[in-house]
Structure formats: C-alpha cells, structure tokens
A tleap script that builds the chain and sets N, CA, C and O, in Angstrom:
source leaprc.protein.ff14SB
mol = sequence {
  NMET HIE GLY GLY PHE GLY ALA LEU LEU GLY
  LEU ALA VAL GLY LYS ASP GLY TYR HIE ALA
  VAL GLY PRO ALA GLN ASP GLY LYS ARG LEU
  HIE ASP ALA ALA LEU PRO ASN THR GLU ALA
  LYS LEU ARG THR LEU PHE ASP LYS LEU GLY
  ARG HIE GLY THR GLY LEU VAL VAL VAL ASP
  GLN PRO ALA PRO TYR GLN GLN PRO ALA PRO
  GLY GLY PRO ALA THR CYS ALA CALA
}
set mol.1.N position { 147.306 -13.736 60.934 }
set mol.1.CA position { 147.995 -12.548 61.390 }
set mol.1.C position { 147.406 -11.288 60.765 }
set mol.1.O position { 147.294 -10.267 61.445 }
set mol.2.N position { 147.028 -11.333 59.493 }
set mol.2.CA position { 146.569 -10.144 58.803 }
set mol.2.C position { 145.060 -10.097 58.598 }
set mol.2.O position { 144.579 -9.200 57.905 }
set mol.3.N position { 144.317 -10.993 59.152 }
set mol.3.CA position { 142.873 -10.948 59.035 }
set mol.3.C position { 142.370 -11.009 57.607 }
set mol.3.O position { 141.411 -10.317 57.266 }
set mol.4.N position { 142.996 -11.824 56.758 }
set mol.4.CA position { 142.542 -11.978 55.387 }
set mol.4.C position { 143.223 -11.056 54.388 }
set mol.4.O position { 142.947 -11.152 53.192 }
set mol.5.N position { 144.093 -10.177 54.831 }
set mol.5.CA position { 144.798 -9.289 53.929 }
set mol.5.C position { 146.093 -9.944 53.459 }
set mol.5.O position { 146.771 -10.624 54.230 }
set mol.6.N position { 146.431 -9.732 52.177 }
set mol.6.CA position { 147.660 -10.291 51.630 }
set mol.6.C position { 148.898 -9.569 52.110 }
set mol.6.O position { 149.965 -10.171 52.231 }
set mol.7.N position { 148.766 -8.278 52.387 }
set mol.7.CA position { 149.898 -7.477 52.859 }
set mol.7.C position { 149.368 -6.290 53.647 }
set mol.7.O position { 148.281 -5.776 53.384 }
set mol.8.N position { 150.158 -5.877 54.607 }
set mol.8.CA position { 149.874 -4.662 55.367 }
set mol.8.C position { 150.883 -3.609 54.934 }
set mol.8.O position { 151.965 -3.939 54.449 }
set mol.9.N position { 150.533 -2.359 55.106 }
set mol.9.CA position { 151.479 -1.283 54.846 }
set mol.9.C position { 151.299 -0.233 55.922 }
set mol.9.O position { 150.229 0.362 56.049 }
set mol.10.N position { 152.341 -0.007 56.691 }
set mol.10.CA position { 152.326 1.035 57.702 }
set mol.10.C position { 153.099 2.230 57.192 }
set mol.10.O position { 154.281 2.111 56.869 }
set mol.11.N position { 152.448 3.389 57.114 }
set mol.11.CA position { 153.087 4.615 56.649 }
set mol.11.C position { 153.234 5.584 57.808 }
set mol.11.O position { 152.257 5.900 58.488 }
set mol.12.N position { 154.448 6.052 58.034 }
set mol.12.CA position { 154.694 7.125 58.992 }
set mol.12.C position { 154.853 8.398 58.176 }
set mol.12.O position { 155.800 8.530 57.400 }
set mol.13.N position { 153.929 9.333 58.349 }
set mol.13.CA position { 153.883 10.540 57.536 }
set mol.13.C position { 154.603 11.675 58.247 }
set mol.13.O position { 154.394 11.907 59.438 }
set mol.14.N position { 155.450 12.378 57.508 }
set mol.14.CA position { 156.159 13.530 58.042 }
set mol.14.C position { 156.231 14.633 57.005 }
set mol.14.O position { 155.785 14.455 55.872 }
set mol.15.N position { 156.788 15.767 57.384 }
set mol.15.CA position { 156.885 16.896 56.472 }
set mol.15.C position { 157.807 16.609 55.295 }
set mol.15.O position { 157.517 17.013 54.169 }
set mol.16.N position { 158.907 15.922 55.543 }
set mol.16.CA position { 159.925 15.720 54.516 }
set mol.16.C position { 159.761 14.431 53.730 }
set mol.16.O position { 160.369 14.292 52.668 }
set mol.17.N position { 158.982 13.504 54.197 }
set mol.17.CA position { 158.820 12.245 53.493 }
set mol.17.C position { 158.053 11.242 54.311 }
set mol.17.O position { 157.587 11.537 55.412 }
set mol.18.N position { 157.927 10.055 53.763 }
set mol.18.CA position { 157.221 8.964 54.414 }
set mol.18.C position { 158.202 7.830 54.663 }
set mol.18.O position { 159.211 7.698 53.971 }
set mol.19.N position { 157.892 7.018 55.658 }
set mol.19.CA position { 158.600 5.744 55.824 }
set mol.19.C position { 157.537 4.666 55.786 }
set mol.19.O position { 156.508 4.773 56.454 }
set mol.20.N position { 157.785 3.630 55.009 }
set mol.20.CA position { 156.789 2.570 54.847 }
set mol.20.C position { 157.382 1.225 55.198 }
set mol.20.O position { 158.513 0.908 54.828 }
set mol.21.N position { 156.595 0.433 55.924 }
set mol.21.CA position { 156.945 -0.956 56.232 }
set mol.21.C position { 155.775 -1.813 55.783 }
set mol.21.O position { 154.633 -1.568 56.171 }
set mol.22.N position { 156.064 -2.828 54.957 }
set mol.22.CA position { 155.011 -3.686 54.436 }
set mol.22.C position { 155.347 -5.160 54.611 }
set mol.22.O position { 156.054 -5.730 53.780 }
set mol.23.N position { 154.848 -5.795 55.686 }
set mol.23.CA position { 155.079 -7.225 55.869 }
set mol.23.C position { 154.023 -8.070 55.136 }
set mol.23.O position { 152.863 -7.675 55.021 }
set mol.24.N position { 154.448 -9.226 54.649 }
set mol.24.CA position { 153.534 -10.207 54.057 }
set mol.24.C position { 152.947 -11.070 55.171 }
set mol.24.O position { 153.317 -10.928 56.337 }
set mol.25.N position { 152.032 -11.962 54.803 }
set mol.25.CA position { 151.413 -12.839 55.811 }
set mol.25.C position { 152.427 -13.710 56.522 }
set mol.25.O position { 152.249 -14.034 57.696 }
set mol.26.N position { 153.500 -14.098 55.822 }
set mol.26.CA position { 154.500 -14.964 56.448 }
set mol.26.C position { 155.525 -14.175 57.265 }
set mol.26.O position { 156.460 -14.760 57.811 }
set mol.27.N position { 155.355 -12.844 57.354 }
set mol.27.CA position { 156.261 -12.017 58.134 }
set mol.27.C position { 157.407 -11.434 57.327 }
set mol.27.O position { 158.121 -10.559 57.816 }
set mol.28.N position { 157.597 -11.901 56.102 }
set mol.28.CA position { 158.657 -11.366 55.246 }
set mol.28.C position { 158.359 -9.893 54.946 }
set mol.28.O position { 157.220 -9.531 54.649 }
set mol.29.N position { 159.384 -9.057 55.025 }
set mol.29.CA position { 159.201 -7.631 54.722 }
set mol.29.C position { 159.243 -7.426 53.218 }
set mol.29.O position { 160.272 -7.625 52.573 }
set mol.30.N position { 158.106 -7.025 52.676 }
set mol.30.CA position { 158.021 -6.753 51.250 }
set mol.30.C position { 158.573 -5.368 50.938 }
set mol.30.O position { 159.024 -5.100 49.825 }
set mol.31.N position { 158.529 -4.497 51.937 }
set mol.31.CA position { 159.060 -3.143 51.776 }
set mol.31.C position { 159.402 -2.591 53.150 }
set mol.31.O position { 158.640 -2.772 54.100 }
set mol.32.N position { 160.539 -1.921 53.260 }
set mol.32.CA position { 160.935 -1.248 54.497 }
set mol.32.C position { 161.938 -0.166 54.125 }
set mol.32.O position { 163.146 -0.400 54.146 }
set mol.33.N position { 161.431 1.027 53.782 }
set mol.33.CA position { 162.319 2.094 53.327 }
set mol.33.C position { 161.604 3.439 53.368 }
set mol.33.O position { 160.377 3.520 53.432 }
set mol.34.N position { 162.413 4.479 53.329 }
set mol.34.CA position { 161.873 5.831 53.206 }
set mol.34.C position { 161.396 6.041 51.779 }
set mol.34.O position { 161.935 5.455 50.840 }
set mol.35.N position { 160.390 6.874 51.625 }
set mol.35.CA position { 159.863 7.200 50.300 }
set mol.35.C position { 159.828 8.702 50.119 }
set mol.35.O position { 159.609 9.440 51.080 }
set mol.36.N position { 160.042 9.164 48.896 }
set mol.36.CA position { 159.817 10.592 48.649 }
set mol.36.C position { 158.334 10.903 48.871 }
set mol.36.O position { 157.486 10.021 48.741 }
set mol.37.N position { 158.038 12.108 49.192 }
set mol.37.CA position { 156.672 12.521 49.505 }
set mol.37.C position { 155.919 12.844 48.213 }
set mol.37.O position { 155.544 13.992 47.975 }
set mol.38.N position { 155.698 11.811 47.373 }
set mol.38.CA position { 154.980 12.021 46.109 }
set mol.38.C position { 153.899 10.960 45.935 }
set mol.38.O position { 154.054 9.819 46.371 }
set mol.39.N position { 152.824 11.345 45.303 }
set mol.39.CA position { 151.735 10.408 45.029 }
set mol.39.C position { 152.197 9.290 44.106 }
set mol.39.O position { 151.816 8.136 44.298 }
set mol.40.N position { 153.007 9.613 43.113 }
set mol.40.CA position { 153.464 8.607 42.144 }
set mol.40.C position { 154.241 7.482 42.820 }
set mol.40.O position { 154.026 6.310 42.511 }
set mol.41.N position { 155.137 7.824 43.735 }
set mol.41.CA position { 155.919 6.792 44.443 }
set mol.41.C position { 155.024 5.940 45.342 }
set mol.41.O position { 155.236 4.733 45.461 }
set mol.42.N position { 154.031 6.557 45.972 }
set mol.42.CA position { 153.107 5.781 46.805 }
set mol.42.C position { 152.276 4.833 45.955 }
set mol.42.O position { 152.061 3.685 46.346 }
set mol.43.N position { 151.807 5.288 44.806 }
set mol.43.CA position { 151.038 4.417 43.910 }
set mol.43.C position { 151.880 3.229 43.446 }
set mol.43.O position { 151.378 2.108 43.352 }
set mol.44.N position { 153.158 3.475 43.155 }
set mol.44.CA position { 154.059 2.391 42.758 }
set mol.44.C position { 154.171 1.352 43.871 }
set mol.44.O position { 154.134 0.150 43.611 }
set mol.45.N position { 154.305 1.816 45.102 }
set mol.45.CA position { 154.394 0.903 46.243 }
set mol.45.C position { 153.090 0.122 46.430 }
set mol.45.O position { 153.120 -1.085 46.670 }
set mol.46.N position { 151.943 0.809 46.322 }
set mol.46.CA position { 150.664 0.113 46.464 }
set mol.46.C position { 150.514 -0.967 45.391 }
set mol.46.O position { 150.016 -2.056 45.680 }
set mol.47.N position { 150.936 -0.683 44.164 }
set mol.47.CA position { 150.874 -1.674 43.090 }
set mol.47.C position { 151.760 -2.874 43.407 }
set mol.47.O position { 151.356 -4.018 43.195 }
set mol.48.N position { 152.965 -2.620 43.915 }
set mol.48.CA position { 153.904 -3.692 44.275 }
set mol.48.C position { 153.294 -4.606 45.341 }
set mol.48.O position { 153.328 -5.830 45.210 }
set mol.49.N position { 152.738 -4.008 46.389 }
set mol.49.CA position { 152.164 -4.808 47.468 }
set mol.49.C position { 150.860 -5.473 47.051 }
set mol.49.O position { 150.509 -6.530 47.574 }
set mol.50.N position { 150.141 -4.865 46.114 }
set mol.50.CA position { 148.885 -5.426 45.631 }
set mol.50.C position { 149.049 -6.758 44.927 }
set mol.50.O position { 148.087 -7.517 44.811 }
set mol.51.N position { 150.247 -7.055 44.456 }
set mol.51.CA position { 150.504 -8.360 43.829 }
set mol.51.C position { 150.423 -9.505 44.837 }
set mol.51.O position { 150.365 -10.673 44.452 }
set mol.52.N position { 150.419 -9.169 46.129 }
set mol.52.CA position { 150.350 -10.181 47.186 }
set mol.52.C position { 148.941 -10.354 47.728 }
set mol.52.O position { 148.736 -11.093 48.691 }
set mol.53.N position { 147.966 -9.683 47.122 }
set mol.53.CA position { 146.578 -9.785 47.555 }
set mol.53.C position { 146.059 -8.446 48.035 }
set mol.53.O position { 146.714 -7.415 47.889 }
set mol.54.N position { 144.874 -8.484 48.610 }
set mol.54.CA position { 144.254 -7.271 49.130 }
set mol.54.C position { 145.122 -6.684 50.233 }
set mol.54.O position { 145.592 -7.406 51.113 }
set mol.55.N position { 145.334 -5.378 50.184 }
set mol.55.CA position { 146.190 -4.729 51.164 }
set mol.55.C position { 145.407 -3.890 52.152 }
set mol.55.O position { 144.282 -3.466 51.887 }
set mol.56.N position { 146.018 -3.665 53.278 }
set mol.56.CA position { 145.487 -2.782 54.310 }
set mol.56.C position { 146.552 -1.743 54.599 }
set mol.56.O position { 147.690 -2.092 54.911 }
set mol.57.N position { 146.195 -0.459 54.501 }
set mol.57.CA position { 147.137 0.633 54.742 }
set mol.57.C position { 146.781 1.311 56.059 }
set mol.57.O position { 145.630 1.684 56.283 }
set mol.58.N position { 147.777 1.467 56.927 }
set mol.58.CA position { 147.612 2.155 58.203 }
set mol.58.C position { 148.539 3.361 58.180 }
set mol.58.O position { 149.740 3.219 57.949 }
set mol.59.N position { 147.987 4.545 58.419 }
set mol.59.CA position { 148.767 5.785 58.354 }
set mol.59.C position { 148.927 6.364 59.747 }
set mol.59.O position { 147.952 6.550 60.476 }
set mol.60.N position { 150.173 6.647 60.104 }
set mol.60.CA position { 150.488 7.305 61.370 }
set mol.60.C position { 150.878 8.735 61.026 }
set mol.60.O position { 151.972 8.988 60.521 }
set mol.61.N position { 149.972 9.669 61.307 }
set mol.61.CA position { 150.209 11.071 60.997 }
set mol.61.C position { 149.941 11.887 62.243 }
set mol.61.O position { 148.823 11.887 62.759 }
set mol.62.N position { 150.959 12.584 62.735 }
set mol.62.CA position { 150.731 13.385 63.938 }
set mol.62.C position { 149.757 14.523 63.662 }
set mol.62.O position { 149.800 15.160 62.610 }
set mol.63.N position { 148.885 14.761 64.625 }
set mol.63.CA position { 147.945 15.872 64.505 }
set mol.63.C position { 148.694 17.175 64.757 }
set mol.63.O position { 149.654 17.202 65.527 }
set mol.64.N position { 148.260 18.254 64.111 }
set mol.64.CA position { 148.928 19.540 64.353 }
set mol.64.C position { 148.781 19.971 65.815 }
set mol.64.O position { 147.707 19.865 66.406 }
set mol.65.N position { 149.852 20.445 66.361 }
set mol.65.CA position { 149.853 20.911 67.748 }
set mol.65.C position { 149.233 22.302 67.806 }
set mol.65.O position { 149.548 23.162 66.983 }
set mol.66.N position { 148.364 22.517 68.767 }
set mol.66.CA position { 147.770 23.837 68.963 }
set mol.66.C position { 148.235 24.399 70.288 }
set mol.66.O position { 148.215 23.709 71.308 }
set mol.67.N position { 148.650 25.641 70.272 }
set mol.67.CA position { 149.125 26.310 71.478 }
set mol.67.C position { 147.989 26.342 72.492 }
set mol.67.O position { 146.881 26.758 72.153 }
set mol.68.N position { 148.239 25.909 73.741 }
set mol.68.CA position { 147.170 25.926 74.746 }
set mol.68.C position { 146.801 27.345 75.150 }
set mol.68.O position { 147.631 28.254 75.127 }
set mol.69.N position { 145.538 27.514 75.519 }
set mol.69.CA position { 145.103 28.779 76.094 }
set mol.69.C position { 145.757 28.916 77.456 }
set mol.69.O position { 146.072 27.910 78.093 }
set mol.70.N position { 145.965 30.124 77.909 }
set mol.70.CA position { 146.584 30.302 79.244 }
set mol.70.C position { 145.828 29.496 80.302 }
set mol.70.O position { 144.625 29.665 80.500 }
set mol.71.N position { 146.562 28.631 80.962 }
set mol.71.CA position { 145.976 27.810 82.012 }
set mol.71.C position { 145.258 26.569 81.498 }
set mol.71.O position { 144.773 25.779 82.308 }
set mol.72.N position { 145.170 26.364 80.178 }
set mol.72.CA position { 144.444 25.212 79.625 }
set mol.72.C position { 145.409 24.156 79.090 }
set mol.72.O position { 146.598 24.422 78.916 }
set mol.73.N position { 144.885 22.953 78.829 }
set mol.73.CA position { 145.725 21.868 78.323 }
set mol.73.C position { 146.022 22.058 76.828 }
set mol.73.O position { 145.267 22.722 76.118 }
set mol.74.N position { 147.127 21.468 76.362 }
set mol.74.CA position { 147.440 21.459 74.936 }
set mol.74.C position { 146.475 20.543 74.231 }
set mol.74.O position { 146.034 19.550 74.811 }
set mol.75.N position { 146.132 20.846 72.994 }
set mol.75.CA position { 145.200 20.020 72.235 }
set mol.75.C position { 145.770 19.712 70.861 }
set mol.75.O position { 146.713 20.359 70.404 }
set mol.76.N position { 145.193 18.730 70.218 }
set mol.76.CA position { 145.536 18.391 68.843 }
set mol.76.C position { 144.304 18.593 67.989 }
set mol.76.O position { 143.193 18.251 68.395 }
set mol.77.N position { 144.502 19.154 66.795 }
set mol.77.CA position { 143.375 19.340 65.877 }
set mol.77.C position { 142.967 17.989 65.320 }
set mol.77.O position { 143.826 17.169 64.997 }
set mol.78.N position { 141.680 17.748 65.203 }
set mol.78.CA position { 141.192 16.466 64.682 }
set mol.78.C position { 140.918 16.579 63.210 }
set mol.78.O position { 140.499 15.606 62.583 }
savepdb mol mol.pdb
quit
C-alpha cells in the first residue's frame, strides 16, 4: 500500500493551522488531528511517525489566487 514507506503523512496547509493524517501500512491511523502552525509541532509529529520506518509526506497547499485580467482566465501562482 505504501510502496516501502513505514508511514504516510498527509498535511493540509492553511492560514490558521495544519491538519495531518498519518496512516500506517496496516491502515491504522497513527495521527489524525489539527496541529498548530509551528515548526516544533511538525518536527514532533515527524519524529513520532518516524518510529514506524521511513516516512513520506504529502502536502496539500492551495496556490495563491490571482485576479484575472479583464476577459482572461483566473490563474494560480506556481
């Protein structure tokens, strides 16, 4: 299921905080909760999941919306 990774971690990034879901290879949720938007809390979570083997982190972060030019399509900054 995880392609050789001991745990996955999906982070949904927002202005006010993050939400993280971390399933193990057997499907058990090792973590599923909101986190404060701090590096220290993220490092603590990475250490916790690292005890289950090599981890893979996937970040879902919306691109900033840019106002379209008159008559043009809306775009996202890359």
